[in-house]
All heavy atoms as an XYZ file, in Angstrom:
989
protein
N      87.252    -68.198     94.396
C      86.795    -68.946     95.558
C      87.437    -70.391     95.595
O      87.815    -70.837     96.661
C      85.303    -69.088     95.467
C      84.531    -67.838     95.803
C      82.918    -68.170     95.746
O      82.532    -69.298     95.771
O      82.355    -67.036     95.473
N      87.601    -70.922     94.474
C      88.256    -72.286     94.401
C      89.759    -72.158     94.874
O      90.126    -72.965     95.753
C      88.329    -72.861     93.013
C      88.956    -74.175     92.751
C      88.246    -75.270     93.553
C      88.988    -74.626     91.347
N      90.511    -71.201     94.506
C      91.853    -70.992     94.884
C      91.998    -70.767     96.379
O      92.735    -71.317     97.031
C      92.492    -69.849     94.157
N      91.042    -70.052     96.829
C      91.033    -69.671     98.363
C      90.737    -70.924     99.101
O      91.359    -71.140    100.159
C      89.942    -68.566     98.688
C      90.475    -67.177     98.320
C      89.449    -66.131     98.664
O      88.550    -66.429     99.429
O      89.569    -65.055     98.216
N      89.830    -71.840     98.649
C      89.516    -72.960     99.330
C      90.614    -73.981     99.318
O      90.675    -74.804    100.241
C      88.227    -73.729     98.731
O      88.534    -74.143     97.423
N      91.596    -73.830     98.476
C      92.723    -74.810     98.346
C      94.041    -74.173     98.961
O      95.112    -74.824     98.831
C      92.920    -75.435     96.988
C      91.796    -76.169     96.596
N      91.672    -77.593     97.058
C      90.693    -76.116     95.691
C      90.517    -78.081     96.616
N      89.968    -77.347     95.734
N      93.948    -72.925     99.213
C      95.199    -72.195     99.681
C      95.689    -72.917    100.915
O      96.981    -73.098    100.922
C      94.749    -70.766    100.011
C      96.002    -69.871    100.349
C      97.136    -69.926     99.352
C      95.589    -68.447    100.666
N      94.923    -73.285    101.915
C      95.508    -73.928    103.007
C      96.202    -75.143    102.670
O      97.349    -75.543    103.182
C      94.451    -74.120    104.104
N      95.609    -75.995    101.806
C      96.161    -77.276    101.387
C      97.578    -77.037    100.639
O      98.537    -77.713    100.843
C      95.267    -77.932    100.474
C      94.093    -78.533    101.093
C      92.981    -79.082    100.112
O      93.435    -79.580     98.975
O      91.815    -79.039    100.396
N      97.597    -76.067     99.789
C      98.796    -75.795     98.969
C      99.828    -75.242    100.095
O     101.059    -75.561     99.929
C      98.547    -74.616     98.048
C      99.773    -74.131     97.249
C     100.468    -75.280     96.465
C      99.267    -72.982     96.234
N      99.547    -74.370    100.982
C     100.544    -73.946    101.900
C     101.120    -75.111    102.817
O     102.244    -75.124    103.080
C      99.920    -72.840    102.944
C      99.681    -71.591    102.183
C      98.911    -70.604    103.076
O      98.146    -70.988    103.944
N      99.128    -69.252    102.833
N     100.299    -76.086    103.145
C     100.694    -77.284    104.054
C     101.590    -78.036    103.080
O     102.724    -78.548    103.512
C      99.536    -78.103    104.399
C      99.754    -79.318    105.106
C     100.541    -78.926    106.503
C      98.468    -79.985    105.514
N     101.261    -78.289    101.795
C     102.142    -79.080    100.864
C     103.437    -78.439    100.632
O     104.541    -79.017    100.767
C     101.519    -79.340     99.520
N     103.512    -76.994    100.523
C     104.665    -76.368    100.345
C     105.572    -76.368    101.634
O     106.862    -76.494    101.522
C     104.470    -74.991     99.918
C     103.937    -74.686     98.555
S     104.933    -75.461     97.285
C     106.379    -74.465     97.356
N     105.026    -76.306    102.789
C     105.762    -76.466    103.993
C     106.368    -77.814    104.149
O     107.487    -77.898    104.635
C     104.743    -76.073    105.144
N     105.682    -78.790    103.741
C     106.205    -80.138    103.820
C     107.485    -80.325    102.866
O     108.435    -80.894    103.148
C     105.214    -81.196    103.417
C     104.211    -81.499    104.512
C     103.138    -82.478    104.168
N     102.218    -82.789    105.303
C     101.008    -83.214    105.078
N     100.745    -83.608    103.916
N     100.157    -83.428    106.026
N     107.360    -79.783    101.621
C     108.428    -79.789    100.750
C     109.619    -79.005    101.323
O     110.795    -79.651    101.115
C     108.096    -79.330     99.281
C     107.151    -80.182     98.562
C     106.666    -79.421     97.225
C     107.884    -81.394     98.105
N     109.480    -77.954    101.855
C     110.649    -77.162    102.332
C     111.227    -77.860    103.531
O     112.393    -77.883    103.734
C     110.143    -75.734    102.790
C     111.189    -74.993    103.605
C     109.728    -74.930    101.462
N     110.402    -78.559    104.273
C     110.955    -79.262    105.405
C     111.624    -80.606    105.072
O     112.489    -81.057    105.799
C     109.743    -79.726    106.476
N     111.339    -81.140    103.826
C     111.968    -82.348    103.360
C     112.626    -81.968    101.972
O     112.079    -82.328    100.927
C     110.992    -83.436    103.269
C     110.508    -83.736    104.600
C     109.425    -84.905    104.541
O     109.690    -85.925    103.796
O     108.291    -84.663    104.907
N     113.752    -81.231    101.961
C     114.316    -80.841    100.667
C     114.819    -82.014     99.733
O     114.831    -81.686     98.589
C     115.554    -79.991    101.125
C     115.854    -80.364    102.497
C     114.536    -80.777    103.077
N     114.955    -83.148    100.282
C     115.348    -84.274     99.350
C     114.093    -84.622     98.349
O     114.444    -85.204     97.356
C     115.726    -85.482    100.171
C     114.585    -86.149    100.998
C     114.357    -85.497    102.351
O     115.141    -84.563    102.641
O     113.431    -86.001    103.087
N     112.990    -84.236     98.690
C     111.848    -84.379     97.843
C     111.880    -83.457     96.659
O     111.299    -83.810     95.599
C     110.511    -84.320     98.407
C     110.257    -85.457     99.455
C     108.890    -85.203    100.068
N     108.559    -86.410    100.818
C     107.233    -86.807    101.079
N     106.332    -86.218    100.419
N     107.087    -87.874    101.731
N     112.568    -82.370     96.811
C     112.662    -81.294     95.653
C     113.710    -81.810     94.649
O     113.510    -81.523     93.445
C     113.128    -79.969     96.130
C     112.051    -79.341     97.213
C     112.625    -78.106     97.826
C     110.766    -79.087     96.341
N     114.804    -82.395     95.065
C     115.860    -82.854     94.123
C     116.073    -84.458     94.347
O     116.750    -84.783     95.303
C     117.095    -82.098     94.395
O     116.864    -80.718     94.373
C     118.203    -82.485     93.379
N     115.452    -85.166     93.484
C     115.689    -86.632     93.769
C     117.096    -87.098     93.661
O     117.835    -86.520     92.684
C     114.731    -87.355     92.632
C     114.145    -86.204     91.867
C     114.732    -84.924     92.465
N     117.454    -87.959     94.418
C     118.837    -88.491     94.369
C     119.013    -89.583     93.293
O     118.016    -90.371     93.033
C     119.237    -89.160     95.751
C     120.556    -89.595     95.884
C     120.968    -89.861     97.347
O     120.130    -90.527     98.086
O     122.004    -89.468     97.727
N     120.071    -89.531     92.563
C     120.324    -90.430     91.553
C     120.648    -91.902     92.105
O     121.133    -91.887     93.280
C     121.412    -90.080     90.505
O     122.696    -90.103     91.251
C     121.070    -88.745     89.961
N     120.480    -92.885     91.414
C     120.832    -94.258     91.868
C     122.281    -94.326     92.182
O     122.728    -94.869     93.221
C     120.373    -95.194     90.950
N     123.077    -93.772     91.309
C     124.690    -93.769     91.493
C     125.054    -92.967     92.674
O     125.819    -93.507     93.388
C     125.292    -93.262     90.174
C     126.842    -93.536     90.196
C     127.156    -94.965     90.386
O     126.824    -95.650     89.565
N     128.009    -95.237     91.415
N     124.445    -91.889     92.846
C     124.737    -91.048     94.133
C     124.426    -91.836     95.372
O     125.259    -91.807     96.280
C     124.001    -89.724     94.022
O     124.209    -89.004     95.260
N     123.240    -92.484     95.333
C     122.861    -93.208     96.517
C     123.848    -94.422     96.750
O     124.265    -94.632     97.822
C     121.452    -93.713     96.393
C     120.986    -94.702     97.581
C     120.999    -93.966     98.848
C     119.545    -95.137     97.279
N     124.172    -95.099     95.641
C     125.082    -96.263     95.764
C     126.403    -95.796     96.344
O     127.003    -96.399     97.063
C     125.266    -96.904     94.498
C     126.152    -98.281     94.418
C     125.491    -99.205     95.364
C     126.151    -98.771     92.921
N     126.892    -94.646     95.838
C     128.178    -94.111     96.325
C     128.178    -93.756     97.827
O     129.162    -94.059     98.521
C     128.638    -92.862     95.526
C     128.956    -93.112     94.112
O     129.128    -94.314     93.741
O     128.851    -92.096     93.251
N     127.035    -93.226     98.262
C     126.961    -92.901     99.705
C     126.884    -94.121    100.497
O     127.432    -94.277    101.699
C     125.668    -92.097     99.889
C     125.923    -90.645     99.424
C     124.543    -89.811     99.627
C     124.655    -88.433     99.011
N     123.407    -87.705     99.228
N     126.147    -95.228    100.054
C     126.127    -96.440    100.831
C     127.512    -97.041    100.927
O     127.950    -97.529    101.947
C     125.150    -97.424    100.099
C     125.258    -98.805    100.743
C     123.735    -96.974    100.273
N     128.330    -97.153     99.714
C     129.641    -97.682     99.714
C     130.530    -96.881    100.653
O     131.450    -97.535    101.149
C     130.018    -97.731     98.281
C     129.409    -98.802     97.415
C     129.806    -98.925     95.982
N     129.328   -100.023     95.365
C     129.276   -100.169     94.041
N     129.735    -99.180     93.271
N     128.712   -101.228     93.530
N     130.471    -95.615    100.688
C     131.344    -94.823    101.490
C     130.953    -94.857    103.020
O     131.691    -94.356    103.933
C     131.346    -93.394    101.026
O     130.131    -92.696    101.236
N     129.776    -95.437    103.334
C     129.253    -95.601    104.640
C     128.578    -94.300    105.226
O     128.298    -94.220    106.361
N     128.310    -93.289    104.244
C     127.605    -92.173    104.674
C     126.103    -92.285    104.886
O     125.459    -91.605    105.676
C     127.850    -91.021    103.649
C     129.218    -90.699    103.533
O     129.981    -90.749    104.573
O     129.660    -90.126    102.473
N     125.546    -93.374    104.322
C     124.131    -93.726    104.405
C     123.998    -95.211    104.747
O     124.786    -96.001    104.210
C     123.501    -93.332    102.984
C     122.041    -94.020    102.940
C     123.404    -91.824    102.834
N     122.951    -95.549    105.447
C     122.591    -96.881    105.709
C     121.256    -97.141    104.826
O     120.300    -96.409    105.021
C     122.182    -97.067    107.228
C     121.585    -98.595    107.385
C     123.510    -96.959    108.060
N     121.465    -98.139    103.993
C     120.271    -98.452    103.105
C     119.517    -99.732    103.636
O     120.148   -100.711    103.828
C     120.811    -98.734    101.710
C     119.832    -98.987    100.637
C     118.926    -97.764    100.403
C     120.557    -99.435     99.261
N     118.265    -99.556    103.929
C     117.435   -100.529    104.502
C     116.530   -101.115    103.424
O     115.692   -100.299    102.809
C     116.501   -100.028    105.579
C     117.261    -99.658    107.000
C     116.161    -99.395    107.966
C     118.098   -100.734    107.471
N     116.502   -102.260    103.169
C     115.607   -103.140    102.334
C     114.391   -103.573    103.312
O     114.692   -104.472    104.199
C     116.206   -104.122    101.644
C     115.313   -104.889    100.677
O     114.096   -105.019    101.031
O     115.713   -105.349     99.619
N     113.318   -103.030    103.310
C     112.212   -103.358    104.169
C     111.258   -104.368    103.698
O     110.159   -104.613    104.293
C     111.519   -102.103    104.732
C     112.479   -101.242    105.597
C     110.850   -101.317    103.618
N     111.595   -104.950    102.535
C     110.685   -105.993    101.950
C     110.865   -107.301    102.794
O     111.773   -107.411    103.516
C     111.092   -106.263    100.471
C     111.025   -104.982     99.588
C     111.606   -105.366     98.251
N     113.009   -105.723     98.393
C     113.562   -106.554     97.507
N     112.963   -107.000     96.411
N     114.886   -106.793     97.648
N     110.031   -108.247    102.675
C     110.280   -109.570    103.272
C     111.590   -110.094    102.925
O     112.078   -110.037    101.810
C     109.061   -110.433    102.726
C     108.070   -109.437    102.286
C     108.765   -108.212    101.834
N     112.188   -110.846    103.742
C     113.600   -111.463    103.659
C     113.729   -112.298    102.387
O     114.782   -112.296    101.756
C     113.911   -112.303    104.859
N     112.662   -113.007    101.958
C     112.665   -113.878    100.794
C     112.928   -113.007     99.542
O     113.731   -113.332     98.672
C     111.476   -114.646    100.638
N     112.273   -111.828     99.522
C     112.566   -110.920     98.388
C     113.994   -110.397     98.382
O     114.508   -110.152     97.271
C     111.504   -109.804     98.409
C     110.128   -110.297     98.154
C     109.126   -109.167     98.101
O     109.442   -108.101     97.546
O     107.970   -109.306     98.589
N     114.439   -110.060     99.543
C     115.852   -109.588     99.682
C     116.759   -110.597     99.157
O     117.777   -110.322     98.442
C     116.128   -109.234    101.140
C     117.578   -108.813    101.388
C     117.863   -107.468    101.210
C     118.547   -109.742    101.758
C     119.251   -107.020    101.431
C     119.801   -109.350    102.033
C     120.210   -107.920    101.832
N     116.611   -111.929     99.440
C     117.515   -112.907     99.046
C     117.594   -113.028     97.557
O     118.580   -113.396     96.968
C     117.169   -114.266     99.683
C     117.527   -114.427    101.187
C     117.370   -115.736    101.688
N     115.896   -116.292    101.769
C     115.123   -116.029    102.646
N     115.438   -115.398    103.727
N     113.918   -116.555    102.521
N     116.419   -112.877     96.922
C     116.364   -113.041     95.456
C     117.071   -111.826     94.692
O     117.862   -112.062     93.820
C     114.828   -113.001     94.928
C     114.811   -112.915     93.357
C     114.205   -114.263     95.467
N     116.978   -110.587     95.214
C     117.639   -109.489     94.612
C     117.485   -108.346     95.581
O     116.429   -108.100     96.048
C     117.105   -109.140     93.270
N     118.594   -107.600     95.680
C     118.537   -106.370     96.502
C     119.685   -105.397     95.913
O     120.509   -105.775     95.285
C     118.707   -106.746     97.992
C     120.027   -107.307     98.336
N     120.106   -108.730     98.309
C     121.314   -106.874     98.679
C     121.427   -109.081     98.646
N     122.091   -108.007     98.728
N     119.572   -104.172     96.469
C     120.442   -103.118     96.020
C     121.776   -103.372     96.876
O     121.660   -103.661     98.013
C     119.891   -101.689     96.312
C     118.702   -101.466     95.513
C     120.988   -100.592     96.165
C     117.942   -100.103     95.829
N     122.913   -103.289     96.149
C     124.305   -103.606     96.719
C     124.450   -102.714     98.098
O     124.129   -101.595     98.103
C     125.320   -103.253     95.801
C     124.560   -103.471     94.483
C     123.154   -102.992     94.737
N     124.850   -103.400     99.188
C     125.044   -102.707    100.403
C     123.835   -102.555    101.244
O     124.037   -102.153    102.386
N     122.700   -103.011    100.875
C     121.459   -102.845    101.591
C     121.475   -103.811    102.776
O     122.082   -104.877    102.627
C     120.246   -103.003    100.750
N     120.827   -103.389    103.879
C     120.610   -104.338    104.982
C     119.149   -104.747    104.950
O     118.259   -104.008    104.712
C     120.774   -103.584    106.308
C     122.155   -103.114    106.657
C     122.140   -102.571    108.025
N     123.465   -101.928    108.283
C     123.645   -101.434    109.505
N     122.815   -101.426    110.524
N     124.818   -100.786    109.710
N     118.916   -106.022    105.142
C     117.552   -106.529    105.157
C     116.974   -106.400    106.531
O     117.447   -107.025    107.580
C     117.525   -108.079    104.693
O     116.259   -108.556    104.819
N     116.059   -105.573    106.709
C     115.276   -105.451    107.951
C     113.818   -105.236    107.486
O     113.296   -104.190    107.256
C     115.724   -104.113    108.584
C     114.925   -104.036    110.057
C     117.254   -104.087    109.004
N     113.192   -106.349    107.280
C     111.770   -106.434    106.999
C     110.963   -105.451    107.824
O     111.206   -105.338    109.061
C     111.369   -107.936    107.007
C     112.574   -108.679    106.947
C     113.683   -107.789    107.504
N     109.897   -104.844    107.175
C     109.175   -103.833    108.014
C     108.607   -104.503    109.341
O     108.599   -103.835    110.287
C     107.952   -103.374    107.177
C     107.137   -102.416    107.718
C     107.898   -101.077    108.188
C     105.929   -101.940    106.793
N     108.118   -105.688    109.219
C     107.524   -106.289    110.427
C     108.516   -106.493    111.539
O     108.156   -106.779    112.654
C     106.742   -107.616    110.056
C     107.650   -108.741    109.546
C     107.807   -108.709    108.032
O     107.284   -107.829    107.346
O     108.439   -109.669    107.513
N     109.785   -106.594    111.168
C     110.842   -106.711    112.214
C     111.478   -105.373    112.650
O     112.307   -105.335    113.607
C     111.961   -107.658    111.625
C     111.570   -108.980    111.361
C     112.633   -109.792    110.685
O     113.861   -109.338    110.672
O     112.297   -110.839    109.956
N     111.257   -104.287    111.985
C     111.910   -103.045    112.194
C     111.807   -102.580    113.594
O     112.909   -102.160    114.241
C     111.438   -101.945    111.334
C     112.082   -100.625    111.320
C     113.586   -100.774    111.123
C     111.419    -99.670    110.192
N     110.675   -102.596    114.213
C     110.512   -102.139    115.641
C     111.433   -102.902    116.512
O     112.092   -102.239    117.404
C     108.952   -102.259    116.064
C     108.805   -101.784    117.499
C     108.874   -100.346    117.658
O     108.408    -99.558    116.894
N     109.490    -99.928    118.811
N     111.420   -104.279    116.388
C     112.268   -105.043    117.251
C     113.749   -104.975    117.054
O     114.440   -105.186    117.976
C     111.848   -106.635    117.065
N     114.101   -104.526    115.801
C     115.581   -104.507    115.442
C     116.087   -103.031    115.484
O     117.215   -102.894    114.987
C     115.671   -105.164    114.151
C     115.425   -106.730    114.291
C     115.585   -107.384    112.864
N     116.925   -107.252    112.342
C     117.275   -107.511    111.180
N     116.356   -108.059    110.251
N     118.519   -107.301    110.689
N     115.294   -102.099    115.878
C     115.653   -100.701    115.585
C     116.976   -100.313    116.385
O     117.704    -99.455    115.893
C     114.480    -99.796    116.144
C     114.659    -98.379    115.370
C     114.430    -99.591    117.575
C     113.266    -97.729    115.300
N     117.320   -101.022    117.363
C     118.574   -100.754    118.165
C     119.807   -101.123    117.320
O     120.924   -100.828    117.723
C     118.628   -101.423    119.529
C     117.612   -100.907    120.378
C     117.655   -101.332    121.829
N     116.747   -100.694    122.646
C     116.019   -101.234    123.596
N     116.158   -102.545    123.897
N     115.121   -100.502    124.281
N     119.650   -101.988    116.225
C     120.762   -102.324    115.406
C     121.148   -101.114    114.508
O     122.248   -101.260    113.952
C     120.375   -103.530    114.499
C     119.955   -104.760    115.142
C     119.461   -105.813    114.193
O     119.725   -105.708    112.940
O     118.843   -106.804    114.715
N     120.413   -100.145    114.390
C     120.605    -99.081    113.475
C     121.563    -97.959    114.133
O     121.209    -97.561    115.195
C     119.356    -98.537    112.830
C     118.533    -99.657    112.175
C     117.132    -98.998    111.801
C     119.211   -100.304    110.969
N     122.390    -97.291    113.291
C     123.136    -96.262    113.808
C     122.409    -94.915    113.888
O     121.547    -94.623    112.980
C     124.345    -96.191    112.849
C     123.843    -96.735    111.598
C     122.790    -97.736    111.981
N     122.477    -94.266    115.018
C     121.765    -92.971    115.034
C     122.560    -91.772    114.395
O     122.018    -90.731    114.271
C     121.490    -92.554    116.549
C     120.457    -93.638    117.053
C     120.019    -93.100    118.434
N     118.815    -93.840    118.866
C     117.589    -93.582    118.497
N     117.267    -92.594    117.787
N     116.557    -94.429    118.959
N     123.753    -92.042    114.071
C     124.572    -90.919    113.586
C     124.701    -90.822    112.018
O     125.507    -90.156    111.396
C     126.019    -91.001    114.117
C     126.683    -92.288    113.757
O     126.079    -93.257    113.444
O     128.040    -92.259    113.867
N     123.917    -91.645    111.390
C     123.868    -91.725    109.945
C     122.535    -91.581    109.332
O     121.514    -91.934    110.002
C     124.440    -93.066    109.470
C     125.873    -93.265    109.855
C     126.572    -94.391    109.079
C     127.970    -94.706    109.636
N     129.055    -93.873    109.021
N     122.457    -91.099    108.060
C     121.090    -91.014    107.353
C     120.719    -92.378    107.057
O     121.521    -93.260    106.735
C     121.205    -90.118    106.208
C     121.472    -88.597    106.516
O     121.075    -88.364    107.599
O     121.851    -87.976    105.649
N     119.463    -92.682    107.014
C     118.934    -93.929    106.726
C     117.994    -93.769    105.665
O     117.042    -92.942    105.708
C     118.240    -94.646    107.979
C     119.198    -94.921    109.115
C     117.594    -95.955    107.495
C     118.601    -95.429    110.333
N     118.136    -94.559    104.582
C     117.250    -94.589    103.346
C     116.598    -95.955    103.343
O     117.311    -96.992    103.217
C     118.113    -94.290    102.067
C     117.149    -94.284    100.892
C     118.763    -92.851    102.207
N     115.257    -95.968    103.319
C     114.568    -97.189    103.158
C     113.973    -97.381    101.837
O     113.568    -96.305    101.198
C     113.399    -97.105    104.232
N     113.996    -98.531    101.259
C     113.370    -98.806    100.032
C     112.621   -100.065    100.199
O     112.777   -100.975    101.084
C     114.419    -98.915     98.893
C     115.190   -100.057     98.754
C     114.642   -101.188     97.971
C     116.330   -100.214     99.416
C     115.505   -102.348     97.863
C     117.086   -101.426     99.309
C     116.677   -102.493     98.536
O     117.453   -103.604     98.457
N     111.625   -100.278     99.214
C     110.884   -101.612     99.175
C     110.687   -101.907     97.678
O     111.665   -102.046     97.032
C     109.438   -101.547     99.962
S     108.508   -100.057     99.592
N     109.385   -102.024     97.229
C     109.160   -102.537     95.926
C     109.074   -101.473     94.782
O     108.743   -101.850     93.714
C     107.894   -103.375     95.950
C     108.063   -104.536     96.821
C     106.697   -105.380     96.955
N     106.795   -106.404     97.787
C     105.866   -106.919     98.630
N     104.812   -106.187     98.796
N     106.160   -107.923     99.362
N     109.253   -100.296     95.036
C     109.192    -99.166     94.122
C     108.372    -97.969     94.641
O     107.926    -97.926     95.755
N     108.078    -97.099     93.669
C     107.430    -95.823     94.115
C     106.069    -95.991     94.722
O     105.620    -94.995     95.494
C     107.434    -94.945     92.774
C     107.547    -95.993     91.820
C     108.312    -97.128     92.255
N     105.329    -96.972     94.473
C     103.957    -97.136     94.903
C     103.927    -98.000     96.223
O     102.714    -98.288     96.744
C     103.028    -97.584     93.849
C     103.136    -96.619     92.597
C     103.645    -97.082     91.498
C     102.551    -95.342     92.720
C     103.704    -96.144     90.433
C     102.569    -94.385     91.724
C     103.155    -94.888     90.490
N     105.027    -98.528     96.588
C     105.043    -99.419     97.694
C     104.992    -98.686     99.076
O     105.795    -97.611     99.157
C     106.231   -100.258     97.749
S     106.394   -101.454     99.055
N     104.232    -98.949    100.005
C     103.961    -98.146    101.151
C     104.935    -98.619    102.374
O     104.885    -97.987    103.369
C     102.573    -98.169    101.665
C     101.615    -97.498    100.603
C     100.145    -97.665    101.148
C     101.991    -96.074    100.323
N     105.525    -99.795    102.179
C     106.348   -100.359    103.321
C     107.558    -99.368    103.702
O     107.732    -99.157    104.975
C     106.959   -101.714    102.937
C     105.954   -102.828    102.999
S     106.677   -104.452    102.723
C     107.148   -104.342    100.999
N     108.159    -98.817    102.752
C     109.227    -97.825    103.059
C     108.691    -96.497    103.713
O     109.367    -95.991    104.628
C     110.037    -97.472    101.775
O     109.237    -96.973    100.828
N     107.539    -96.051    103.322
C     106.956    -94.900    103.949
C     106.651    -95.266    105.424
O     106.896    -94.379    106.339
C     105.780    -94.524    103.281
C     105.969    -93.813    102.004
C     104.819    -93.046    101.348
O     103.909    -92.685    102.100
O     104.823    -92.907    100.120
N     106.197    -96.433    105.757
C     105.858    -96.893    107.106
C     107.224    -96.943    107.864
O     107.292    -96.524    109.048
C     105.163    -98.167    107.163
O     103.896    -98.068    106.507
N     108.173    -97.511    107.303
C     109.436    -97.649    107.910
C     110.112    -96.234    108.282
O     110.572    -96.023    109.305
C     110.479    -98.345    106.999
N     109.943    -95.303    107.238
C     110.579    -93.953    107.595
C     109.739    -93.264    108.639
O     110.353    -92.662    109.569
C     110.535    -93.176    106.281
C     110.752    -91.586    106.567
C     111.585    -93.711    105.248
N     108.377    -93.365    108.656
C     107.657    -92.749    109.772
C     108.072    -93.412    111.102
O     108.220    -92.600    112.066
C     106.189    -93.083    109.565
N     108.208    -94.633    111.120
C     108.681    -95.426    112.418
C     110.091    -94.891    112.841
O     110.234    -94.495    114.080
C     108.693    -96.865    112.292
C     109.125    -97.683    113.540
C     108.174    -97.596    114.576
C     109.367    -99.108    113.160
N     110.907    -94.860    111.956
C     112.312    -94.340    112.258
C     112.328    -92.928    112.725
O     113.003    -92.551    113.642
C     113.188    -94.504    111.000
C     113.621    -95.952    110.656
C     114.107    -95.982    109.205
C     114.521    -96.665    111.648
N     111.630    -91.961    112.038
C     111.595    -90.596    112.473
C     110.913    -90.514    113.807
O     111.438    -89.691    114.591
C     110.753    -89.817    111.371
C     111.653    -89.496    110.187
C     110.841    -88.637    109.265
C     111.700    -88.302    108.037
N     110.987    -87.253    107.190
N     109.889    -91.250    114.076
C     109.352    -91.274    115.552
C     110.309    -91.719    116.548
O     110.136    -91.361    117.704
C     108.138    -92.141    115.565
C     106.824    -91.542    114.889
O     106.839    -90.353    114.649
N     105.989    -92.405    114.492
N     111.305    -92.391    116.158
C     112.371    -92.785    117.169
C     113.547    -91.875    117.021
O     114.679    -92.331    117.582
C     112.739    -94.296    116.921
C     111.757    -95.253    117.444
N     110.562    -95.612    116.849
C     111.696    -95.854    118.617
C     109.859    -96.456    117.570
N     110.483    -96.597    118.711
N     113.470    -90.797    116.259
C     114.595    -89.877    116.316
C     115.663    -90.056    115.280
O     116.643    -89.363    115.308
N     115.443    -90.928    114.322
C     116.375    -91.257    113.205
C     116.115    -90.177    112.162
O     115.038    -89.686    111.820
C     116.301    -92.614    112.710
C     116.759    -93.701    113.621
C     115.846    -94.217    114.547
C     118.050    -94.140    113.655
C     116.274    -95.237    115.429
C     118.465    -95.117    114.500
C     117.588    -95.765    115.323
N     117.305    -89.847    111.385
C     117.250    -89.112    110.141
C     116.965    -90.173    109.098
O     117.823    -90.970    108.698
C     118.535    -88.380    109.926
C     118.813    -87.292    110.912
C     120.086    -86.488    110.457
N     121.133    -87.269    109.917
C     122.202    -87.672    110.591
N     122.393    -87.438    111.877
N     123.287    -88.456    110.042
N     115.759    -90.139    108.533
C     115.395    -91.227    107.657
C     114.607    -90.633    106.478
O     113.780    -89.598    106.618
C     114.531    -92.273    108.324
N     114.729    -91.198    105.249
C     113.921    -90.863    104.143
C     113.712    -92.166    103.269
O     114.307    -93.123    103.388
C     114.603    -89.814    103.329
C     115.931    -90.157    102.689
C     116.523    -88.973    101.866
N     117.686    -89.320    101.166
C     118.945    -89.453    101.539
N     119.162    -89.267    102.861
N     119.928    -89.819    100.840
N     112.719    -92.006    102.323
C     112.443    -93.085    101.468
C     113.118    -92.878    100.173
O     113.348    -91.852     99.602
C     110.892    -93.008    101.282
C     110.419    -93.974    100.205
C     108.900    -93.724     99.908
C     108.392    -94.635     98.775
N     107.085    -94.550     98.576
N     113.527    -93.976     99.572
C     113.933    -94.036     98.146
C     112.677    -94.310     97.369
O     112.099    -95.433     97.551
C     115.094    -95.034     97.906
O     115.331    -95.148     96.543
N     112.523    -93.668     96.311
C     111.355    -93.985     95.360
C     111.670    -95.226     94.620
O     110.773    -95.830     94.108
C     110.909    -92.814     94.490
N     112.888    -95.496     94.434
C     113.287    -96.658     93.562
C     113.371    -97.923     94.316
O     113.864    -97.936     95.519
C     114.573    -96.370     92.934
C     114.494    -95.167     91.853
C     115.841    -94.928     91.222
O     116.891    -95.332     91.705
O     115.802    -94.217     90.234
N     112.928    -98.981     93.846
C     113.031   -100.384     94.312
C     113.900   -101.157     93.385
O     114.546   -100.586     92.403
N     114.032   -102.438     93.533
C     114.917   -103.280     92.757
C     114.463   -103.184     91.236
O     115.374   -103.051     90.319
C     114.900   -104.710     93.246
C     115.657   -105.618     92.268
C     115.594   -104.781     94.665
N     113.212   -103.201     90.851
C     112.848   -103.115     89.437
C     113.345   -101.865     88.712
O     113.882   -101.884     87.679
C     111.373   -103.269     89.431
C     110.955   -103.870     90.691
C     112.040   -103.445     91.754
N     113.259   -100.697     89.390
C     113.749    -99.499     88.892
C     115.167    -99.406     88.814
O     115.793    -98.873     87.836
C     113.167    -98.278     89.706
C     111.631    -98.102     89.624
C     110.905    -98.967     90.551
O     111.434    -99.624     91.526
O     109.606    -99.219     90.378
N     115.736    -99.941     89.784
C     117.287   -100.059     89.916
C     117.839   -100.889     88.736
O     118.728   -100.457     88.008
C     117.573   -100.723     91.254
C     119.045   -100.549     91.670
C     120.128   -101.418     91.561
C     119.542    -99.411     92.395
N     121.229   -100.912     92.127
C     121.012    -99.737     92.605
C     119.069    -98.311     92.869
C     121.752    -98.844     93.342
C     119.846    -97.380     93.610
C     121.274    -97.721     93.731
N     117.217   -102.026     88.476
C     117.602   -102.845     87.311
C     117.362   -102.163     86.034
O     118.153   -102.138     85.096
C     116.945   -104.189     87.313
C     117.421   -105.223     88.284
C     116.662   -106.478     88.007
N     117.252   -107.595     88.681
C     116.719   -108.589     89.227
N     115.432   -108.614     89.340
N     117.463   -109.441     89.909
N     116.235   -101.480     85.887
C     115.785   -100.784     84.604
C     116.843    -99.616     84.378
O     117.035    -99.316     83.177
C     114.444   -100.268     84.718
N     117.466    -99.094     85.370
C     118.357    -97.922     85.180
C     119.823    -98.603     84.840
O     120.855    -97.810     84.745
C     118.517    -97.162     86.457
N     119.936    -99.868     84.840
C     121.249   -100.488     84.559
C     122.125   -100.617     85.703
O     123.391   -100.932     85.546
N     121.552   -100.424     86.920
C     122.390   -100.449     88.132
C     122.542   -101.889     88.580
O     121.720   -102.765     88.352
C     121.759    -99.658     89.276
C     121.669    -98.148     88.980
S     123.195    -97.345     88.679
C     123.827    -97.345     90.384
N     123.605   -102.296     89.335
C     123.816   -103.609     89.797
C     122.816   -104.024     90.915
O     122.455   -103.169     91.641
C     125.275   -103.687     90.376
C     125.541   -102.054     90.813
C     124.685   -101.312     89.709
N     122.586   -105.334     91.003
C     121.878   -105.853     92.084
C     122.572   -106.997     92.633
O     123.381   -107.700     91.904
C     120.395   -106.285     91.691
C     119.543   -105.037     91.290
C     120.361   -107.281     90.513
N     122.375   -107.360     93.917
C     123.018   -108.531     94.550
C     121.983   -109.462     94.844
O     120.683   -109.203     95.015
C     123.703   -108.025     95.844
C     125.030   -107.312     95.536
O     125.565   -107.373     94.400
O     125.558   -106.712     96.439
N     122.409   -110.752     95.138
C     121.528   -111.790     95.581
C     122.228   -112.542     96.621
O     123.528   -112.550     96.724
C     120.941   -112.622     94.562
S     122.176   -113.517     93.721
N     121.527   -113.234     97.503
C     122.112   -114.081     98.511
C     122.134   -115.484     98.012
O     121.176   -116.069     97.539
C     121.208   -114.098     99.815
C     121.817   -115.020    100.839
C     121.105   -112.584    100.423
N     123.336   -116.027     97.899
C     123.543   -117.329     97.434
C     122.828   -118.377     98.197
O     122.811   -118.376     99.446
C     124.995   -117.728     97.299
N     122.196   -119.411     97.542
C     121.464   -120.417     98.256
C     122.370   -121.464     98.956
O     123.507   -121.579     98.563
C     120.443   -121.154     97.210
């Protein structure tokens, strides 16, 4: 009975995973950085601008979540967009991805933020004062 009561939830979760295969195989930090450098992916830092200035992933564009709707026309429609914020438990990047998808963009969230990026030994940039 318990299994039957959760079958619909399981089927829905599996359908979501199949619809979003990037969730099945997480992208490495180096792979993401390579795609950003080659211009295949647009990386959005959706944290407040002050946090971006302190440290951000190389090649990222600062588009704070509260500005995303107003600045959405700045983004290319022909490229994948990856949004990140403060890490795996930060909801700003999820909100950004939902907004982008609602506007027809190919968008996904990076589970890693600057702290995880640094912990993995990856480079970070800052904006000079």
